[in-house]
C-alpha positions as CSV (number, residue, x, y, z in Angstrom):
1,M,-17.2,-21.0,-49.3
2,N,-19.9,-19.5,-46.8
3,S,-17.6,-20.0,-44.1
4,N,-15.0,-19.4,-44.9
5,N,-16.4,-15.8,-45.9
6,N,-18.3,-15.6,-42.5
7,S,-14.6,-16.2,-41.0
8,S,-13.3,-14.0,-42.9
9,S,-15.8,-10.9,-41.8
10,H,-15.3,-12.2,-38.4
11,G,-11.9,-11.8,-38.4
12,E,-11.9,-8.1,-40.1
13,V,-14.2,-7.4,-37.7
14,D,-12.3,-8.4,-35.0
15,Q,-9.0,-6.9,-36.2
16,R,-11.6,-3.5,-36.5
17,N,-12.0,-3.9,-32.3
18,K,-8.5,-4.6,-31.4
19,E,-7.5,-1.3,-33.7
20,S,-10.1,0.7,-32.2
21,L,-9.3,-0.6,-28.4
22,D,-5.8,0.0,-29.0
23,S,-6.4,3.5,-30.3
24,R,-8.7,4.8,-27.6
25,F,-5.7,3.2,-25.3
26,N,-2.9,5.2,-26.8
27,Q,-4.9,8.5,-26.5
28,T,-6.2,8.1,-22.8
29,L,-2.4,6.9,-21.9
30,K,-1.2,9.8,-24.0
31,N,-3.8,12.3,-22.5
32,V,-3.1,10.9,-18.9
33,Q,0.4,11.2,-19.5
34,G,0.0,14.8,-20.4
35,L,-2.0,15.4,-17.0
36,L,0.6,13.3,-14.5
37,K,3.6,15.3,-15.7
38,G,4.9,16.3,-12.5
39,H,4.7,20.2,-12.6
40,S,2.0,20.0,-15.2
41,I,-0.8,18.1,-12.8
42,P,-3.2,21.0,-11.9
43,G,-3.5,19.4,-8.3
44,K,-4.3,16.7,-6.1
45,I,-6.1,13.8,-7.7
46,L,-8.5,12.6,-5.3
47,L,-10.3,9.7,-5.5
48,T,-13.7,8.0,-4.7
49,R,-14.2,5.1,-5.5
50,R,-17.5,3.2,-4.2
51,L,-20.3,0.5,-5.1
52,D,-23.2,1.3,-7.2
53,I,-26.7,0.6,-5.5
54,L,-28.2,-2.1,-6.7
55,D,-30.6,-1.6,-9.5
56,D,-34.4,-2.2,-9.5
57,S,-34.0,-5.6,-11.4
58,G,-32.8,-7.2,-8.2
59,S,-29.4,-8.0,-9.7
60,Q,-27.2,-8.8,-6.8
61,E,-23.9,-7.8,-8.5
62,R,-22.2,-4.6,-7.6
63,S,-19.5,-2.9,-9.6
64,P,-17.2,-1.0,-9.4
65,S,-17.4,2.7,-10.5
66,Y,-14.3,5.3,-10.1
67,Q,-15.1,9.3,-10.0
68,R,-11.5,11.0,-10.0
69,S,-11.9,15.0,-9.1
70,F,-8.5,17.4,-9.7
71,S,-8.1,20.2,-7.0
72,Q,-6.5,23.0,-7.1
73,N,-4.9,23.3,-3.7
74,D,-2.5,25.3,-4.6
75,A,-4.6,28.3,-5.9
76,G,-7.4,27.7,-3.2
77,T,-10.6,29.4,-4.6
78,S,-13.9,27.8,-4.6
79,D,-14.4,28.2,-8.5
80,D,-11.4,25.8,-9.5
81,M,-12.3,23.3,-6.7
82,D,-15.9,23.0,-8.2
83,K,-14.1,22.1,-11.6
84,S,-13.5,18.0,-11.9
85,V,-12.4,15.6,-14.0
86,E,-14.3,12.4,-14.3
87,L,-12.7,9.0,-15.3
88,T,-15.4,7.0,-15.0
89,S,-16.6,3.1,-15.9
90,S,-20.1,4.4,-15.5
91,T,-22.1,7.9,-16.0
92,S,-23.7,7.8,-12.1
93,K,-22.9,11.2,-10.2
94,N,-21.1,10.7,-6.8
95,E,-23.2,13.3,-4.6
96,D,-20.3,13.2,-2.2
97,A,-17.8,14.4,-4.2
98,A,-17.5,17.5,-2.7
99,N,-16.6,16.3,0.7
100,E,-13.4,14.2,-0.9
101,V,-11.8,18.0,-1.6
102,Q,-9.4,18.4,1.4
103,N,-6.5,20.1,2.5
104,S,-3.9,17.3,1.7
105,A,-1.1,19.5,2.7
106,M,-2.3,19.1,6.6
107,G,-3.3,15.4,6.0
108,T,-6.5,15.9,7.1
109,R,-8.0,14.4,4.4
110,A,-9.1,11.5,6.0
111,T,-10.5,13.2,9.1
112,D,-13.0,15.4,7.5
113,S,-16.4,15.1,9.3
114,A,-18.0,13.6,6.8
115,R,-15.7,11.1,6.1
116,V,-15.6,10.1,10.2
117,T,-19.4,9.7,10.0
118,K,-19.0,7.0,7.2
119,F,-16.5,5.2,8.9
120,T,-18.3,5.7,12.3
121,K,-21.2,4.4,10.5
122,E,-19.8,1.3,9.0
123,L,-17.8,0.4,12.1
124,S,-20.6,0.8,14.7
125,G,-23.1,-2.2,13.0
126,Q,-23.3,-5.8,14.7
127,M,-21.6,-6.9,11.2
128,V,-19.4,-4.9,9.2
129,I,-18.8,-4.5,5.7
130,L,-15.5,-5.6,4.6
131,E,-15.8,-4.4,0.8
132,R,-17.0,-0.9,2.4
133,L,-14.6,-0.6,4.5
134,R,-12.3,-0.8,2.0
135,E,-13.6,1.5,0.1
136,L,-13.5,4.3,2.7
137,A,-10.1,3.0,4.1
138,W,-8.7,3.1,0.4
139,S,-8.4,7.3,0.6
140,G,-7.4,7.1,4.4
141,V,-8.6,6.2,7.6
142,P,-8.7,8.6,10.8
143,P,-6.0,7.6,12.9
144,Y,-7.8,7.1,16.3
145,M,-9.9,4.7,14.2
146,R,-6.7,3.0,12.4
147,P,-6.4,0.2,14.8
148,N,-9.6,-1.1,14.7
149,V,-9.9,-0.5,10.6
150,W,-6.6,-2.8,10.0
151,R,-7.6,-5.3,12.5
152,L,-10.6,-5.8,10.3
153,L,-8.7,-5.5,6.8
154,L,-6.6,-7.8,8.0
155,G,-9.1,-10.5,8.7
156,Y,-7.2,-10.8,12.3
157,A,-10.4,-9.1,13.7
158,P,-13.5,-10.6,13.0
159,P,-16.5,-8.5,10.8
160,N,-18.8,-10.0,13.4
161,S,-18.6,-7.6,16.8
162,D,-19.8,-10.2,19.1
163,R,-17.1,-12.5,18.5
164,R,-14.6,-9.9,18.0
165,E,-13.9,-9.5,21.8
166,G,-13.8,-13.1,22.2
167,V,-11.6,-14.0,18.9
168,L,-8.7,-11.2,19.8
169,R,-8.1,-12.4,23.8
170,R,-8.0,-15.8,22.5
171,K,-5.3,-15.2,19.5
172,R,-3.1,-12.8,22.6
173,L,-3.0,-15.9,24.8
174,E,-2.2,-17.8,21.9
175,Y,1.1,-15.4,21.3
176,L,2.1,-15.3,24.8
177,D,1.9,-19.3,24.4
178,C,4.2,-18.7,21.5
179,V,6.6,-16.8,23.1
180,A,6.6,-18.9,26.1
181,Q,7.6,-21.9,24.0
182,F,9.9,-20.4,21.5
183,Y,11.5,-17.0,22.7
184,D,11.8,-17.3,26.7
185,I,13.7,-20.5,26.3
186,P,17.9,-20.7,26.8
187,D,20.0,-21.2,23.9
188,T,20.8,-24.2,24.6
189,E,17.4,-25.4,23.9
190,R,17.7,-23.7,20.4
191,S,19.3,-25.2,16.8
192,A,22.1,-23.6,15.7
193,D,20.0,-22.2,12.7
194,E,18.1,-20.7,15.9
195,I,20.6,-19.1,17.3
196,N,22.2,-17.6,14.3
197,M,18.6,-16.2,13.0
198,L,17.8,-14.6,16.6
199,R,21.6,-12.9,16.1
200,Q,20.7,-11.6,13.0
201,I,17.2,-10.4,14.3
202,A,19.0,-8.7,17.1
203,V,21.3,-7.0,14.8
204,D,18.8,-6.0,12.5
205,C,16.4,-4.1,15.4
206,P,18.6,-1.4,16.0
207,R,18.8,-0.6,12.2
208,T,15.1,-0.2,12.0
209,V,13.9,3.0,11.5
210,P,16.9,4.8,12.7
211,D,16.0,7.9,12.3
212,V,12.9,7.8,14.5
213,P,14.5,7.7,17.9
214,F,11.0,5.4,19.4
215,F,12.6,2.8,17.7
216,Q,16.1,3.0,19.6
217,Q,14.8,2.6,22.8
218,A,15.5,-0.5,24.5
219,Q,12.2,-2.3,25.2
220,V,11.3,-1.2,21.6
221,Q,13.8,-2.9,20.1
222,K,13.0,-6.4,22.4
223,S,9.5,-6.2,21.4
224,L,10.4,-6.3,17.7
225,E,12.6,-9.3,18.9
226,R,10.2,-10.7,20.1
227,I,7.9,-10.5,17.2
228,L,10.3,-11.4,14.5
229,Y,11.7,-14.5,16.2
230,T,8.6,-16.0,17.1
231,W,6.8,-15.1,13.3
232,A,10.2,-16.7,11.8
233,I,10.2,-20.0,14.3
234,R,6.5,-20.7,13.1
235,H,7.1,-19.8,9.7
236,P,9.8,-21.7,8.3
237,A,9.2,-21.9,4.8
238,S,10.8,-18.0,4.8
239,G,12.6,-17.9,8.3
240,Y,13.2,-14.4,9.1
241,V,14.4,-12.3,6.4
242,Q,16.1,-9.2,6.5
243,G,13.3,-6.3,5.7
244,I,10.4,-8.0,7.3
245,N,11.9,-5.9,10.6
246,D,10.5,-2.9,8.9
247,L,7.7,-4.2,8.3
248,V,6.1,-4.7,11.8
249,T,6.6,-0.8,12.4
250,P,3.9,0.4,10.9
251,F,1.7,-1.8,13.1
252,L,3.4,-1.5,16.3
253,V,2.9,2.2,16.1
254,V,-0.5,2.0,15.2
255,F,-1.8,-0.5,18.0
256,L,0.6,1.6,20.6
257,S,-1.5,5.0,19.5
258,E,-4.1,3.2,21.5
259,Y,-2.5,3.8,24.7
260,L,0.1,6.5,24.0
261,E,-0.8,10.4,23.0
262,G,0.5,13.0,21.3
263,S,3.9,12.7,18.7
264,I,5.6,9.3,18.6
265,D,8.7,11.5,19.6
266,S,7.5,11.9,23.1
267,W,6.6,8.2,23.4
268,S,7.7,5.8,25.8
269,I,6.7,2.3,26.5
270,S,8.6,2.2,30.0
271,D,5.5,3.1,32.1
272,M,3.4,0.4,30.2
273,S,2.3,-2.8,31.7
274,A,3.7,-6.5,30.5
275,G,-0.2,-7.3,29.9
276,K,-0.6,-4.0,27.3
277,I,2.9,-4.5,25.8
278,S,2.1,-8.4,25.3
279,N,-1.1,-7.5,23.7
280,I,0.1,-4.8,21.2
281,E,3.0,-7.3,20.5
282,A,0.3,-10.1,19.8
283,D,-1.5,-7.6,17.5
284,C,1.2,-7.0,15.6
285,Y,2.3,-10.7,15.2
286,W,-0.9,-11.8,13.4
287,C,-1.6,-8.4,11.2
288,L,2.2,-9.3,10.1
289,S,1.1,-13.1,9.4
290,K,-1.7,-12.1,7.4
291,L,0.0,-9.5,5.6
292,L,2.9,-11.9,4.7
293,D,0.3,-14.9,4.1
294,G,-0.9,-12.6,1.1
295,M,3.1,-12.1,-0.2
296,Q,4.9,-15.9,1.0
297,D,7.2,-16.1,-2.2
298,H,8.4,-12.6,-1.6
299,Y,10.1,-13.9,1.3
300,T,11.1,-17.5,0.3
301,F,14.5,-18.5,-0.6
302,A,16.2,-15.9,-3.2
303,Q,12.3,-14.2,-3.1
304,P,10.7,-15.3,-6.6
305,G,7.7,-12.9,-6.0
306,I,9.6,-9.7,-5.6
307,Q,11.6,-10.9,-9.1
308,R,8.5,-11.1,-10.7
309,L,7.0,-8.0,-9.6
310,V,10.4,-6.0,-10.3
311,F,10.5,-7.1,-14.0
312,K,6.6,-6.2,-13.9
313,L,7.6,-2.5,-13.1
314,K,10.2,-2.5,-15.5
315,E,7.5,-3.6,-18.1
316,L,4.8,-1.0,-16.9
317,V,7.6,1.9,-17.2
318,R,8.3,1.0,-20.7
319,R,4.6,1.1,-21.6
320,I,4.4,4.6,-19.7
321,D,7.6,6.6,-20.0
322,E,9.5,5.4,-23.0
323,P,11.8,8.1,-22.6
324,V,13.0,7.8,-19.3
325,S,13.0,3.7,-19.7
326,R,15.1,4.0,-22.7
327,H,17.6,6.3,-21.1
328,M,17.9,4.0,-17.9
329,E,18.5,0.7,-20.1
330,D,21.2,3.0,-22.2
331,Q,22.7,3.8,-19.0
332,G,22.6,-0.3,-17.8
333,L,20.5,0.4,-14.8
334,E,19.0,-2.4,-13.6
335,Y,15.6,-2.2,-11.9
336,L,16.5,-4.8,-8.9
337,Q,19.2,-2.3,-7.9
338,F,16.9,-0.3,-6.6
339,A,13.3,-1.6,-6.6
340,F,13.9,-4.5,-4.9
341,R,14.2,-2.7,-1.4
342,W,10.9,-1.1,-2.2
343,F,9.3,-4.1,-3.0
344,N,11.5,-5.9,0.1
345,C,10.2,-2.9,2.6
346,L,7.1,-1.4,0.9
347,L,8.7,2.1,0.5
348,I,9.1,2.0,4.7
349,R,12.8,3.3,4.3
350,E,11.8,5.8,1.2
351,I,9.2,8.1,2.5
352,P,9.4,9.9,5.9
353,F,8.2,7.8,8.3
354,H,5.1,9.8,9.5
355,L,3.6,9.1,6.1
356,V,3.8,5.4,6.7
357,T,1.1,4.6,8.0
358,R,-1.4,6.4,5.5
359,L,0.5,4.6,2.7
360,W,-0.4,1.3,4.3
361,D,-4.0,2.9,4.8
362,T,-4.2,2.0,0.8
363,Y,-2.0,-1.1,1.0
364,L,-4.4,-3.0,3.2
365,A,-7.2,-1.7,1.6
366,E,-6.4,-3.4,-1.4
367,G,-6.0,-6.8,0.4
368,D,-5.1,-9.7,-2.2
369,A,-4.7,-7.6,-5.0
370,L,-1.9,-5.7,-2.7
371,P,1.0,-7.6,-4.5
372,D,0.1,-6.3,-8.1
373,F,-1.0,-3.0,-6.8
374,L,2.6,-2.4,-5.6
375,V,3.6,-2.3,-9.2
376,Y,1.7,0.6,-10.0
377,I,2.3,2.6,-6.8
378,F,6.3,2.4,-7.4
379,A,5.9,3.0,-11.1
380,S,4.1,6.0,-10.1
381,F,6.6,6.9,-7.4
382,L,9.7,6.0,-9.3
383,L,8.0,8.9,-12.3
384,T,7.8,11.5,-9.8
385,W,11.5,12.2,-10.9
386,S,11.6,11.3,-14.5
387,D,12.8,14.4,-15.8
388,E,15.6,14.5,-13.3
389,L,16.4,10.9,-13.8
390,Q,16.9,11.7,-17.6
391,K,19.8,14.1,-17.1
392,L,21.7,11.4,-14.7
393,D,24.4,8.9,-16.2
394,F,24.5,5.3,-14.0
395,Q,26.9,6.1,-11.3
396,E,24.4,9.6,-10.6
397,M,21.1,7.5,-10.8
398,V,22.2,5.0,-8.6
399,M,23.1,7.6,-5.8
400,F,19.9,9.5,-6.7
401,L,17.7,6.8,-6.5
402,Q,19.0,5.1,-3.1
403,H,18.9,9.0,-1.6
404,L,16.0,9.7,-3.0
405,P,14.7,13.8,-2.1
406,T,11.6,12.6,-0.5
407,Q,12.4,14.3,3.4
408,N,10.1,16.9,3.1
409,W,7.2,15.2,1.4
410,T,3.8,15.8,2.8
411,H,0.7,14.2,2.4
412,Q,-0.2,16.1,-1.0
413,E,2.9,14.1,-2.8
414,L,1.9,11.1,-1.5
415,E,-1.6,11.3,-2.0
416,T,-0.2,12.3,-5.8
417,V,1.6,9.0,-6.1
418,L,-1.4,7.2,-5.2
419,S,-4.0,9.3,-7.5
420,R,-1.4,8.4,-10.6
421,A,-1.1,4.8,-9.6
422,Y,-4.8,4.2,-9.6
423,I,-5.4,5.6,-13.1
424,W,-2.6,3.8,-14.5
425,H,-4.0,0.6,-12.8
426,S,-7.3,1.3,-14.1
427,M,-6.3,1.6,-17.6
428,F,-3.9,-1.0,-17.9
429,N,-6.3,-3.3,-16.0
430,S,-9.0,-2.7,-18.8
431,S,-6.3,-3.2,-21.8
432,P,-4.2,-6.1,-19.9
433,S,-2.5,-7.3,-23.2
434,H,-0.8,-4.0,-23.2
435,L,1.4,-5.3,-20.1
436,A,1.7,-8.9,-21.8
437,S,5.7,-9.7,-21.4
């Protein structure tokens, strides 16, 4: 009898707890939806991710805490900038919050002196603490530090500075050997499949980022071809898949920036030595390999990883913005019709190329968690146009989503997309049952 009563009592407590969680979740979601409805955002949402200091008990666990401050960039008044809204997992104050308020329209947040000092400190030690580096890189990396930071985030360069130069030298020689073994050979030594794959790569390289003249240079396309073909031969489970050509471009630009100055519009590699070009290609090859190691089923037959994430995206949009979700469903629009390219090319074809490396700072900072976090970024990206989409019929939506009006985007729009994604991820991550399929 007592056993039944206890069981009933526990059941009632569990139900009340669930109802309380649901109530809190729904209220939080409602509040954030109000803040994030495009024009009603009070300003750019700036995010700081940090690790709590170890407590006096000597606990070895570090738990992440989050602080988000809303800056009134358009108004530009100091009073507005001092106002902040906190959605934190702890009550700790972040003494560096003021340093995070940057002029996003100029894209200078990653290069303010306080952040540069933090990056310099993390990179100057004998052993780089990767978790700290990820925390910093998530909000943007100073451009001249990007090559080193990206190599470290991807695990290509070792965190131990004493080993770094030797490892990079060995990996670059290994790439050179692979090119000699697989690429620099006559077609008579290739299989029919390898010949077809090389031809497809040769066709796709001129189509890569066609609106950036730099990528139309013959020598640049030849470098892309060598990297892609060598990667495909060494990764037979997927081989070459259209879209992977886009994924090389951020690496190529970042690693070239160590040797070339000024705007990419004025770049040329015609005067660069073969040794430098080979080193740059090697870095691109190994970093591409590291990136795709975490997304292997995105590029295998039928690309099941992408299909799974597209389904998650549809579910997330339904949870966050039911009206636009219902409208898209009523019009018969399938998410695969537009979002497949987003996942396949990681938005490289959807935003101005000058914003891509900033976006990839966040991608690489996410590490192994990137595939799941992409769902939140792409939901935030899509819902940027929630109001517009609800006014369009099927054909108009297809055309709109294939030619999104992002050509004039600045860092501010991109930061807003990332900020929304981060908030939604924090919310849903603590209530995973709300995304159960």
